[in-house]
C-alpha positions as CSV (number, residue, x, y, z in Angstrom):
1,M,118.5,25.2,-31.2
2,Y,115.3,27.2,-31.1
3,K,113.7,24.9,-33.6
4,S,114.6,21.5,-31.8
5,L,113.1,22.9,-28.6
6,F,110.0,24.0,-30.9
7,L,109.6,20.5,-32.4
8,E,109.9,18.9,-28.8
9,A,107.0,21.4,-27.8
10,L,104.8,20.1,-30.7
11,E,105.4,16.5,-29.3
12,R,104.6,17.6,-25.7
13,T,101.5,19.3,-27.0
14,T,100.2,16.1,-28.2
15,R,101.5,14.0,-25.2
16,L,99.3,16.2,-23.1
17,G,96.4,15.3,-24.8
18,L,96.2,18.6,-26.7
19,D,95.6,19.1,-30.5
20,A,99.1,20.4,-32.0
21,P,98.9,22.4,-35.3
22,T,100.7,21.0,-38.3
23,A,103.8,22.9,-38.5
24,T,105.4,23.2,-41.8
25,L,108.6,24.9,-41.1
26,S,110.7,27.1,-43.4
27,E,114.0,28.5,-43.7
28,Q,112.6,31.5,-45.6
29,S,112.3,34.6,-43.5
30,C,108.8,36.0,-43.6
31,I,109.5,39.4,-41.8
32,S,110.7,41.8,-44.7
33,P,111.7,45.1,-43.9
34,E,108.5,46.4,-45.3
35,K,106.1,44.4,-43.4
36,L,108.1,45.1,-40.4
37,Q,107.6,48.9,-41.1
38,A,103.9,48.0,-41.7
39,M,103.4,46.3,-38.7
40,P,102.8,49.2,-35.9
41,L,100.3,51.0,-38.3
42,L,98.1,48.2,-39.1
43,I,98.0,47.0,-35.1
44,Q,97.3,50.6,-34.2
45,K,94.4,50.6,-36.9
46,E,93.1,47.4,-35.7
47,F,93.5,48.0,-32.0
48,G,93.9,51.4,-31.3
49,T,96.7,52.9,-29.2
50,L,97.5,50.2,-26.5
51,T,98.8,51.9,-23.1
52,H,101.7,50.3,-21.2
53,Q,99.3,48.7,-18.8
54,E,97.3,47.3,-21.5
55,V,100.2,45.2,-22.9
56,H,101.8,44.8,-19.3
57,A,101.4,41.1,-18.5
58,R,98.7,40.4,-21.3
59,C,100.8,38.1,-23.2
60,L,98.3,35.4,-23.5
61,D,95.5,37.8,-24.6
62,L,97.5,40.1,-27.0
63,H,99.0,37.3,-28.7
64,F,95.9,35.5,-29.3
65,R,94.2,38.6,-30.7
66,L,97.1,39.7,-32.9
67,K,97.5,36.2,-34.3
68,P,95.3,36.6,-37.2
69,L,96.3,40.1,-38.0
70,L,99.8,39.4,-38.2
71,E,99.1,36.1,-40.4
72,E,97.4,38.5,-42.7
73,I,100.5,41.0,-42.7
74,L,103.2,38.4,-43.1
75,D,101.2,36.2,-45.6
76,T,102.0,33.0,-43.4
77,E,100.7,30.9,-40.6
78,L,101.9,31.7,-37.1
79,F,102.3,29.5,-34.1
80,Y,100.8,30.6,-30.9
81,T,103.7,29.3,-28.4
82,I,103.3,28.8,-24.7
83,G,106.8,28.5,-22.7
84,W,109.1,30.7,-20.7
85,I,112.3,32.9,-21.1
86,S,115.8,32.7,-19.8
87,I,117.7,36.2,-19.8
88,K,121.3,35.8,-18.3
89,H,120.5,32.7,-16.7
90,E,117.5,34.4,-14.9
91,T,114.3,32.3,-15.7
92,M,111.2,34.1,-16.3
93,F,107.7,32.4,-16.2
94,H,109.0,28.8,-15.9
95,Q,107.0,25.9,-16.5
96,N,107.6,22.4,-17.0
97,E,105.7,19.6,-18.5
98,E,104.5,18.5,-15.0
99,S,103.3,22.1,-13.9
100,L,101.5,22.4,-17.3
101,N,99.9,19.0,-17.1
102,Q,98.8,19.8,-13.5
103,L,97.2,23.2,-14.9
104,L,95.5,21.2,-17.2
105,K,94.1,18.9,-14.7
106,D,93.2,21.4,-11.9
107,G,92.4,24.3,-14.1
108,H,93.1,28.0,-13.5
109,Q,91.6,29.1,-10.0
110,G,91.7,32.9,-10.7
111,G,94.6,35.6,-10.3
112,T,97.8,35.8,-12.0
113,V,99.4,32.7,-13.8
114,N,103.1,32.4,-14.4
115,I,103.0,31.7,-18.0
116,H,104.2,33.3,-21.3
117,A,102.9,33.2,-24.8
118,W,104.4,34.5,-28.0
119,L,104.1,34.0,-31.5
120,T,106.5,31.7,-33.9
121,T,106.8,32.1,-37.4
122,P,107.5,28.7,-39.7
123,A,111.2,30.2,-39.9
124,M,111.6,30.0,-35.9
125,E,111.2,33.8,-35.5
126,I,109.9,35.0,-32.2
127,L,107.1,37.8,-32.4
128,D,106.6,39.0,-28.8
129,F,104.9,42.3,-28.4
130,T,104.3,42.0,-24.4
131,L,107.7,41.1,-22.8
132,P,109.8,44.2,-23.1
133,T,107.1,46.5,-21.6
134,S,106.1,43.9,-19.0
135,Y,109.9,43.6,-18.1
136,A,110.3,47.4,-17.8
137,I,107.0,47.6,-15.5
138,A,108.5,44.9,-13.4
139,N,111.8,46.4,-13.0
140,N,110.6,49.8,-12.6
141,T,112.5,51.3,-15.8
142,K,111.5,52.9,-19.1
143,D,114.0,51.0,-21.2
144,G,111.8,48.8,-23.3
145,L,108.4,50.3,-22.8
146,G,106.4,49.9,-25.7
147,G,109.0,47.7,-27.5
148,A,108.6,44.4,-29.3
149,I,110.9,41.2,-29.7
150,I,111.1,40.2,-33.5
151,S,113.8,38.2,-34.4
152,P,114.9,35.1,-35.4
153,A,114.9,33.2,-32.2
154,D,118.5,31.7,-32.5
155,D,119.8,35.5,-33.2
156,L,118.6,36.6,-29.8
157,T,121.2,38.6,-27.9
158,G,122.0,39.6,-24.2
159,G,121.7,36.0,-22.9
160,M,118.0,35.9,-24.2
161,D,116.4,32.4,-25.0
162,Y,113.0,31.6,-25.5
163,K,111.9,28.1,-24.4
164,P,108.7,26.7,-26.2
165,M,106.6,24.2,-24.0
166,L,103.4,24.3,-26.0
167,V,102.2,25.1,-29.4
168,G,98.5,26.1,-30.0
169,E,95.8,27.8,-28.3
170,E,93.7,25.0,-26.9
171,F,95.9,24.9,-23.7
172,I,94.4,28.3,-22.8
173,F,90.9,27.2,-22.8
174,K,91.4,23.6,-21.4
175,A,93.4,25.0,-18.5
176,G,90.7,27.6,-17.9
177,L,92.7,30.7,-18.9
178,A,90.0,31.6,-21.6
179,G,89.0,34.5,-18.8
180,I,92.4,36.0,-18.9
181,V,92.3,36.1,-22.9
182,F,89.0,37.4,-23.1
183,D,88.5,39.6,-20.0
184,L,89.5,43.1,-21.2
């Protein structure tokens, strides 16, 4: 299911006048137990220890910055993916083609933006290093703080579904969101 949504997101990216990356998909997972175990240490070495506040609501920035490092660790291309999430029929960061197109036309006017980004592997695996912490902070709970979602998209449990809308980083620049990405 995620694969078909991802392919639609590639088409939508082009339809909105953005350059969609060439996506060579694979059935072979690139996330081995050894690479998964090495990931936290290499991320910490590159970025230092991130506080929960440095992770909360920083999906655009953090995934943009993590992409090259994770591509090196996993030895594969990763796709910067923008979209929304459904958890037990509750939608988070919901966007549709019209709202994304409007953001492209009007540009970001400052403040927060209701959008989410994560990384997708060629095998349709999700790498999301911000959602668990952001969700925990928004719901005033410790459950999920410092967590990550690293899973084949179609194997997610608990009623969680990722809904890709756009693929590639160009949207953040054309929509005026680069300030959010580079304003640390």
